[in-house]
N, C-alpha and C positions, 0 to 999 in steps of 0.2 A: 632787215636784213628779211624778211619777207615782203616789205615795199619792195624792195632791190630784187629781189627775187621778180616778182612778180613783171618790174620794166622790164626787166632782161627778155623774162619769157615775150611777153606780153607783143610789147612794144621794138625789141631784136629782134629777137631769136624767130617770136610771134609771126616775121615779116620776109622771114627767107625765098627766097629765088630757088634754093635746090640746098640740099646737105646730104656730103658725100659720110659717110664712117669712113675714119681711118684706125691703120693697125693700132695706134699709139693719141687718140681722140677723134678729133668733128673739125669738117673741111665744109664752108655754109659762102652761101651768095648772094650777095645782096646788089642792090640797083649802085648803077656807076655814078650818084648824085652827089653834090657836096654835099647837100642838106645828109646823107648816109652818111659821109666819107667822116662828117663830123663825128654823130651816135656813134661809129663805131670807138674811133682815136678815144672818144670820150668813158667811152665804157671801158677802150684796153686801159687807160691811164688808170679808172679805179681799182678792176680785176687785179693789175698789176702790184699792186702798194695789201691786197686782202689775200689775194692765191699764188706767192709768190714761184709755187712750184710748174706754172703754167707756162708755153711760150704760146705768145700769140703770130700770128705770120699776116700780113697784108700782102696783097697783092693786088694790083690795079691794072685791068684790060685797056687799050689801046681806046681814042678816041670816042672818051667818057663811058666805055663798055664799063661790066661788073665787076663789081667788088670781089675778091672769097679773102675769106679771114681765114686762118687755121689757128685752131686751138689744142694741142699735144702738150703732151708731158711725159709722166714717170708711168708704172702702172698704176690702177685705180685711178684715171684721168679719165675712161670714158667713161664711168659711173659718175663722174663729179660733175662731168660734163653737163649729162642726161638730166639729175634728180638737182644738183646746186644752181645748172645756169638755162637752161632750156627746159623746166619741166614747171609749170604753175605751181607757187606750196598751194599745198593742202588748204581745202578751206574748212 
């Protein structure tokens, strides 16, 4: 679990182009490359198996533009995303 959190915090969420706080979660912006698309889809597949309460929305801008990922869910989702996905594990 700690390794997975470290991967998410560093490799994925540590490289966002932007972060927007939403009422029920967060929206993150990433580069529009195929590499990022694959990383994000892989992360979503893994997290869907573990965190069944989360909703993931991917949006692809035209002409290879940035990719937006929304992670939303019920009450408590924002805190979960902050501590369970984007925060690096405590040393």
